C-alpha positions as CSV (number, residue, x, y, z in Angstrom):
1,M,0.0,0.0,0.0
2,E,2.8,2.4,0.9
3,S,4.5,1.8,-2.5
4,I,1.3,2.4,-4.4
5,T,0.7,5.6,-2.5
6,A,4.3,6.8,-3.2
7,I,3.8,6.1,-6.9
8,R,0.6,8.1,-7.0
9,H,2.3,11.0,-5.3
10,R,5.1,10.9,-7.9
11,I,2.6,10.8,-10.8
12,Q,1.4,14.2,-11.8
13,L,-1.3,15.3,-14.2
14,W,1.1,17.1,-16.6
15,Q,3.2,13.9,-17.0
16,V,0.1,11.9,-18.0
17,A,-1.0,14.7,-20.3
18,L,2.4,14.9,-21.9
19,C,2.8,11.2,-22.5
20,A,-0.8,10.8,-23.7
21,S,-0.3,13.7,-26.1
22,I,2.9,12.3,-27.6
23,C,1.3,8.9,-28.1
24,G,-1.8,10.4,-29.6
25,Y,0.3,12.6,-31.9
26,M,2.4,9.6,-33.1
27,A,-0.7,7.4,-33.6
28,L,-2.3,10.1,-35.7
29,G,0.8,10.4,-37.8
30,A,0.9,6.6,-38.3
31,A,-2.8,6.4,-39.2
32,T,-2.5,9.2,-41.8
33,H,0.9,8.0,-43.1
34,T,2.5,11.4,-42.3
35,L,5.2,10.4,-39.8
36,Q,8.6,11.9,-40.5
37,I,11.9,10.8,-39.1
38,Y,12.1,13.8,-36.8
39,H,8.8,12.9,-35.2
40,W,10.4,9.9,-33.5
41,F,12.5,12.2,-31.4
42,L,9.4,13.1,-29.5
43,L,9.4,9.7,-27.8
44,G,12.5,10.8,-25.9
45,L,10.3,13.2,-23.9
46,I,8.4,10.3,-22.2
47,P,11.3,9.0,-20.1
48,G,12.4,12.6,-19.6
49,A,9.0,13.4,-18.0
50,W,9.9,10.9,-15.2
51,L,13.6,11.4,-14.9
52,Y,13.6,15.2,-14.9
53,G,10.2,15.8,-13.4
54,E,10.2,19.3,-11.9
55,R,12.5,20.8,-14.5
56,L,10.6,19.3,-17.4
57,R,7.3,20.3,-15.8
58,R,8.4,23.9,-15.7
59,F,9.7,23.7,-19.3
60,F,6.4,22.1,-20.5
61,L,4.3,24.8,-18.9
62,D,6.4,27.8,-19.9
63,W,6.7,26.6,-23.5
64,A,3.2,25.2,-24.0
65,P,2.1,27.9,-26.4
66,M,5.2,27.4,-28.6
67,I,4.9,23.6,-28.5
68,A,1.2,23.9,-29.4
69,F,2.0,26.0,-32.5
70,W,4.6,23.5,-33.7
71,I,2.1,20.7,-33.4
72,V,-0.7,22.5,-35.0
73,Y,1.5,23.8,-37.9
74,D,2.8,20.3,-38.5
75,R,-0.7,18.8,-38.6
76,L,-1.8,21.4,-41.2
77,R,-0.5,18.9,-43.8
78,L,-3.7,17.0,-43.2
79,L,-5.7,20.1,-44.2
80,Q,-3.7,21.0,-47.3
81,P,-5.8,18.9,-49.7
82,L,-8.9,20.8,-48.6
83,L,-7.3,24.2,-49.3
84,L,-6.1,23.6,-52.9
85,S,-9.2,24.9,-54.5
86,R,-8.8,28.3,-52.7
87,V,-5.1,28.8,-53.3
88,S,-4.4,32.3,-54.7
89,V,-1.7,32.4,-57.4
90,E,-1.9,35.4,-59.7
91,P,-2.9,38.3,-57.4
92,V,0.2,38.2,-55.2
93,Y,2.5,37.6,-58.2
94,E,1.1,40.6,-60.1
95,L,1.4,42.7,-56.9
96,E,5.0,41.7,-56.6
97,R,5.8,42.4,-60.2
98,W,4.1,45.8,-60.0
99,A,5.9,46.8,-56.7
100,F,9.3,45.2,-57.1
101,G,9.7,44.1,-60.7
102,W,12.1,47.0,-61.2
103,I,14.7,45.2,-59.1
104,G,14.9,42.2,-61.5
105,G,14.5,44.2,-64.7
106,G,10.9,43.3,-65.1
107,A,11.1,39.9,-63.5
108,I,10.0,39.4,-59.8
109,P,13.0,39.4,-57.4
110,A,12.6,35.7,-56.5
111,H,12.8,34.6,-60.2
112,A,15.6,37.0,-60.9
113,G,17.6,35.7,-58.0
114,R,17.1,32.1,-59.0
115,A,18.2,32.9,-62.5
116,W,21.4,34.4,-61.2
117,L,22.1,31.4,-59.1
118,A,21.5,29.1,-62.0
119,A,23.8,31.1,-64.2
120,H,26.6,31.0,-61.7
121,A,26.1,27.5,-60.4
122,G,29.4,26.3,-61.6
123,L,31.4,29.3,-60.3
124,P,32.7,29.6,-56.7
125,A,30.7,32.8,-56.0
126,G,27.4,31.2,-57.1
127,S,28.1,28.0,-55.1
128,L,29.2,30.0,-52.0
129,L,26.1,32.2,-52.1
130,G,23.8,29.3,-52.7
131,W,25.1,27.4,-49.6
132,A,25.2,30.5,-47.5
133,A,21.6,31.3,-48.4
134,Q,20.5,27.8,-47.5
135,I,22.2,27.9,-44.1
136,V,20.6,31.3,-43.3
137,Y,17.2,30.0,-44.6
138,F,17.3,27.0,-42.3
139,S,18.7,28.9,-39.3
140,H,15.2,30.1,-38.2
141,I,14.5,26.5,-37.1
142,F,17.2,26.8,-34.6
143,F,18.1,30.4,-34.0
144,A,14.8,31.7,-32.5
145,P,14.3,28.6,-30.3
146,V,17.9,28.5,-29.1
147,L,17.9,32.2,-28.3
148,M,14.6,31.9,-26.3
149,L,15.9,28.7,-24.6
150,S,19.0,30.7,-23.4
151,W,16.6,33.3,-22.0
152,W,14.5,30.7,-20.3
153,A,17.4,28.6,-18.9
154,S,19.3,31.6,-17.5
155,G,16.3,33.0,-15.8
156,K,17.7,36.5,-16.5
157,Y,14.6,37.8,-18.2
158,G,12.1,36.5,-15.6
159,P,8.6,37.6,-16.4
160,R,9.8,39.1,-19.7
161,F,10.2,35.5,-21.1
162,A,6.4,35.1,-20.6
163,T,5.8,38.3,-22.6
164,H,8.1,37.1,-25.4
165,V,6.1,33.8,-25.6
166,K,2.9,35.8,-25.7
167,A,4.2,37.9,-28.6
168,F,5.1,34.7,-30.6
169,T,1.8,33.1,-29.7
170,V,-0.1,36.1,-31.1
171,L,2.1,36.0,-34.3
172,H,1.5,32.3,-34.7
173,A,-2.2,32.5,-34.2
174,L,-2.6,35.3,-36.8
175,A,-0.4,33.5,-39.2
176,I,-2.3,30.2,-39.0
177,L,-5.6,32.0,-39.4
178,L,-4.3,33.7,-42.6
179,Y,-2.9,30.4,-43.9
180,L,-6.3,28.8,-43.6
181,L,-8.4,31.8,-44.9
182,L,-6.1,32.9,-47.7
183,P,-3.6,30.2,-48.9
184,V,-1.1,31.8,-51.3
185,A,1.2,30.0,-53.8
186,P,4.9,30.8,-53.4
187,P,7.1,31.9,-56.3
188,W,8.5,28.4,-56.9
189,W,5.0,27.2,-57.8
190,V,4.8,29.9,-60.5
191,S,8.2,28.8,-61.8
192,L,6.8,25.3,-62.3
193,H,3.2,25.8,-63.3
194,G,2.6,29.5,-64.1
195,M,-0.8,30.7,-63.0
196,E,-2.4,27.3,-62.7
197,R,-4.2,26.7,-59.5
198,P,-2.8,23.6,-57.7
199,T,-4.7,20.3,-57.7
200,A,-3.8,17.0,-56.1
201,E,-2.8,15.6,-59.4
202,L,-0.7,18.6,-60.4
203,L,1.0,18.6,-57.0
204,A,1.8,14.9,-57.2
205,Q,3.7,15.3,-60.5
206,S,5.5,18.5,-59.6
207,R,9.3,18.3,-59.8
208,M,10.1,20.9,-57.1
209,A,13.9,20.5,-57.8
210,D,13.3,22.3,-61.1
211,A,12.1,25.4,-59.4
212,M,14.6,25.9,-56.6
213,D,18.4,25.5,-56.0
214,G,20.0,23.8,-53.1
215,A,19.8,20.2,-52.0
216,L,18.9,21.2,-48.4
217,V,16.0,23.4,-49.5
218,Q,14.7,20.8,-52.0
219,R,14.7,18.1,-49.3
220,M,13.0,20.4,-46.8
221,I,10.2,21.4,-49.1
222,K,9.3,17.7,-49.8
223,T,8.5,17.3,-46.1
224,A,6.9,20.7,-45.6
225,S,3.6,20.8,-43.7
226,L,2.0,23.3,-46.0
227,Y,3.2,24.3,-49.5
228,F,0.8,27.2,-49.9
229,A,1.6,29.3,-46.8
230,A,3.5,32.1,-48.5
231,V,1.7,35.0,-46.9
232,P,2.7,35.9,-44.3
233,S,6.3,34.6,-44.3
234,L,7.4,33.5,-40.8
235,H,11.0,33.6,-42.2
236,G,10.4,37.3,-42.5
237,A,8.4,37.7,-39.3
238,Y,10.8,36.0,-36.8
239,P,13.8,38.3,-37.2
240,V,11.5,41.4,-37.0
241,L,9.9,40.2,-33.8
242,L,13.2,39.2,-32.2
243,F,14.5,42.7,-33.1
244,L,11.5,44.3,-31.5
245,L,11.7,42.2,-28.3
246,A,15.4,43.1,-28.0
247,L,14.7,46.9,-28.2
248,K,14.4,47.2,-24.4
249,D,17.9,45.8,-23.9
250,R,19.3,48.8,-25.7
251,G,22.3,46.8,-26.7
252,R,23.6,48.3,-29.9
253,W,25.7,45.2,-30.9
254,K,22.7,42.9,-30.3
255,L,20.4,45.1,-32.3
256,A,22.9,45.4,-35.1
257,A,23.4,41.6,-35.2
258,L,19.7,41.0,-35.3
259,G,19.3,43.6,-38.0
260,L,22.0,42.0,-40.1
261,Y,20.4,38.6,-39.5
262,G,17.0,39.8,-40.6
263,A,18.5,41.3,-43.8
264,A,20.3,38.1,-44.5
265,M,17.1,36.0,-43.9
266,W,15.0,38.2,-46.1
267,T,17.6,38.1,-48.9
268,A,18.0,34.3,-48.7
269,T,14.3,33.6,-48.9
270,V,14.0,35.6,-52.0
271,V,17.1,34.4,-53.7
272,L,16.1,30.7,-53.1
273,N,12.7,31.4,-54.8
274,Q,10.8,30.6,-51.6
275,H,9.0,33.9,-50.9
276,Y,8.0,37.2,-52.6
277,V,9.1,40.4,-51.0
278,V,5.4,41.0,-50.3
279,D,5.3,37.9,-48.2
280,L,8.2,39.2,-46.1
281,L,6.6,42.6,-45.6
282,A,3.4,40.9,-44.5
283,G,5.4,38.9,-42.0
284,G,7.1,42.0,-40.7
285,L,3.8,43.8,-40.3
286,L,2.3,40.9,-38.5
287,S,5.3,41.0,-36.1
288,F,4.6,44.7,-35.4
289,A,0.9,43.8,-34.8
290,A,1.8,41.0,-32.4
291,Y,4.3,43.2,-30.5
292,S,1.8,46.0,-30.2
293,L,-1.0,43.7,-29.0
294,M,1.4,42.2,-26.5
295,G,2.4,45.7,-25.3
296,R,-1.2,46.8,-24.9
297,S,-2.0,43.7,-22.9
298,R,1.0,44.2,-20.6
299,R,0.1,47.9,-20.0
300,A,-3.5,47.0,-19.3
301,S,-2.5,44.4,-16.7
302,T,0.0,46.8,-15.2
303,S,-2.6,49.5,-14.8
304,D,-5.0,47.0,-13.2
305,I,-2.4,46.1,-10.7
306,T,-1.5,49.7,-10.0
307,G,-5.2,50.6,-9.7
308,C,-5.8,47.8,-7.2
309,G,-2.8,48.8,-5.2
310,T,-4.0,52.4,-5.1
311,Q,-7.5,51.4,-4.0
312,N,-6.0,49.2,-1.3
313,T,-3.8,52.0,0.0
314,T,-6.7,54.4,0.1
315,R,-8.8,51.9,2.1
316,D,-6.0,51.3,4.5
317,F,-5.5,55.0,5.0
318,Q,-9.2,55.5,5.6
319,S,-9.3,52.6,8.1
320,T,-6.3,54.0,9.9
321,S,-7.8,57.5,10.1
322,S,-11.2,56.3,11.5
323,H,-9.5,54.0,14.1
324,P,-6.6,55.9,15.7
């Protein structure tokens, strides 16, 4: 009896919820034939939930909104067939050509950039730029999480980490809503199929390697959750939001580094034929919106706390005055 009671005390609700969620997620992937190699790493969290209980519990609770986004975004692959009939192809392309066609001499910047890479593929400059663009393009998978993980692990930012997570949560929620309401084809689709709207048959026979350079990018696109999520570009949004969140630090070198990183990311996504400039601007505007909403929420909560404190102080003073 004592051993059973001890086990019950050790088992916590969050551990059961975490293990059940991972098993359910893997089961859904297996049932829909959408499991990828990287999904199997999730199983490592199950023993971790028991071996590193309190530390993992804190991580699980603090990062729950970010984890929820990654899970939801990954499962959008199940909804993609239902969105194909509503994918917008021509409007964004024409807007891009009207606004930024002058950069590529009449061609949109993404197509002009890819043409330059193709023309210089055999030269050291072209090869170096191609690999550098791929590394920068993929860095968003690691850079933002690692930076936020360093904030969380050090405890230096305290409550500010929670506000950072809130800002990313607002950004992610708005992005997913737009992906579902207005799916937009990226420039590589136009390179392959012109203004044709995607169908399941056309998508199945698409040779994506013919529309983009770089082995890493080609392999990543094949396992992407959603092909038609060009607007807004999270590749463009993440550097802007990180820059905004770092403004309060007032560290010139940090801001300069984040600014250079953002410029490199925006350039890489265009050169690799993955996004229009319009997509990047939409991502940047969405980051400003998320940052503003987060700031308003924080000011409102602060004013509520201040107001309550003032009221309590007034009541205490009145009580003291009436009862000397």
